[in-house]
N, C-alpha and C positions, 0 to 999 in steps of 0.2 A: 664483593656485595660494593663498591664503591663505585664502579663504572655502571648498575645496574639500579643508583640512588641518581648516580648524577645521568643518567637518559629517561627516567621517571619526571622527574624537576626537568631536561627537556623538552621532555612532552605536554605537561600544564602548562609550563610558561609558554612553546609554542600556541597549546591550541588556546590559550589568553590572551594573544596575539592575533591568533584572525577574529575567532567572537566580536574584539572591537573593534576589529578594522571592519569586520561585516556588519558591523552596528552603523560605526557612525562615519563607512564610506559617504561619501554625495550622493544622493541618487541619481539615476539619468532621466530624462523624460520621454513614458515613456506611452504617456498618451491617458487619455481618459478611466474613472476609475483609482487610482495607482496614488492619489492624493500629493501627485506632482505637481497636476495640472490646474487649470479653472477648468470645468466644463464648458464648453458652452451649445448651453441642450435649448433647441430652437419648440418658444410653447407650444402646443398644438393647437391649430384652430378649434372653435368652439361653431358648430353650425345648427343653427336651429332651428326644429321640423316645421314648417309652415301647416298650417290648419286648414287647411281650405274646405271650408264645404261648404 
């Protein structure tokens, strides 16, 4: 019964370590939309319709 408790505690600690690593590891710059890079989106040009009557 002692070994079952040791294995259970080891699994809980391993899960906690993996969770903390996944939460706090540095994020890679993957591109726009992930919150790691400032996106430079070009503004659309607005063309007015000409009213030549």
